[in-house]
N, C-alpha and C positions, 0 to 999 in steps of 0.2 A: 329245489330241483326244477320245478315248473318255470320259474323265472329264468333260469339258465337256458332252458329249451326255447322259451319265447325269445330271449335275447339272441340266441344262436340263429334261430329262424329269421328274425328281423335282419340280422347282419347278412345272411345269405341272400335275402331278397334285395337289400340295399346294394350289395356288390353286383348282383345280377342286373339290376336296373342301371347302374353306372356303366356297365359294359356295353350298353346300347346307346350311350350318349353320342351327340353329333360332333365329337372332336375330330378335327381334320389334321392329317399329318402333312407336313411340308414335303412337297415333291420338288426336287431341284431340277431345273431345266437349264441347259447350256446352249447359248446361241451366240455366235460371233464373238467368241472368247469372253463372254460375260456370263456369270452364273447368277440366276435370279430364282429365288424360292417362290413357289406359289403361295399366295397369301402373304406377300411381302409386307403389306400393311394390314394390321389387325384392328378390330374395333377397340381393343384395349389400348393400343397405341394412340388412336384418335381420341379416346376418352381422357387421356392424360393432358388436360388443357387447363389453362388458368384464364381468368377474365380480369380486366383492369377497367375501372370507371374513368371515362374521359368525356369531355364536352364534345357535342356534335352540333353543327350549325342548324340542322333541321329538327332533330329529336331531343335536344337538350343534353342531359347526361345519359350516356349509353355504356354498357359493358362491352368492351372490345375483346376479342379472343387473343390469347398469346399462345401460339403453337410451341410445343416442346422442341428441343434442339434435334432430336432424332428425326422428327418429321421435317424440320427445316432443311436438313441435309438431303432429304428425298425430293425436294422441289425440282420439278421438271425432269425427273427420272422415271424410267419405265418401272411400273409396279404391277402386282397382281393383288386383287382384292375381291372378297366374296360378300354377298349380302342379298337382300330381297329387293325386287323391283317395286318402286312406288311411282305411279304416273303423276306428273305435275300438271300437265295439260295434254292436249291431243298430239303434241309433237315432241315432248321432252319427258325424261324420266330422272329419277334419283335412285341411288343405291342406299338402302337402309339396313341398319343393324337388326331392326325388328320388322315384323310383318306390318302391313298397313294399319291394322286396328290398334297397334301399340307404338306407332312411330311418333316422332316428337310433335307432329301437328295435333295429335290427340292429347297432348299433355303428359304422356307417359315417360318421355325422355327429353334430352337436350338436343340442341342443334348440332352437336358433335357426333350424333349417331346417324347422320345422313350425309351423302356426298352427291353433288350434282354430276351428271353424266353428259358428255358430248361424244357421240359415237363417230368413229371414223367412217366416212362415206354416209350412205343413207341410214336413217334411224330405223331400226327393226321394229316390228310389231311385237310387243311383249305384254303378257298378262300380269296383273297385279299379284304380288307375292311370289312371283317366280324366283327361285333361288339361282343366282348366277355367279360365276367367277369371271371377272373382267381383267383384261390386260390393257394398260393405258398409261398415260403420262399424268403423274400426280402434281397437283397445284393446290396451294393453300392460300387463304385470304384472311388478313388480319385488319383490313382497313375499311372495306365496304360493308356497311351494316345491312344493306339490301341484297346481299349475295350470299351464297353458301360459304361456309368456312372451308370446306374441302371440295375438290373437284377431281374427276378422272376424265381426262381429255384424250381424244383419239382412241376411244375405248373400242375394244373388240371382245366379244363374248368367247371365252375359251372353254367354258363348261356351263351347262344349264340343266336344271331339273325339269321334269315335265309335269 
């Protein structure tokens, strides 16, 4: 009987904790006869990537990314994407799946967990680990090993945590 009570209590605690998770719901926005859901691109979609070993003139043998077809169809399309701000230098930022302490620079993830950002107009001042939702043009890169795999260009911040 004691084990049944302990199991029941553990189940209630687990369900309570899951109800406070950071799951986001898609909000559909309609503009100019096009419907776009917020978080059009998710980190799960970006993580569905394969790598192929090829020769590179400078680096010898390199693993080049191969983006999935779903993302290839989004090339140069307007998307919404959420993540954490990671400063690259004093003028540029990246959007990361993880906070700075766990981003791929620190060896905790792969390069598919980050996207370069080019803001529309002047680059705003942002703090590290600020959680934002961006609207921008999606671009992927499968050939330049010295560049990000994913980019959000003409980016605008549509939501920001404080």
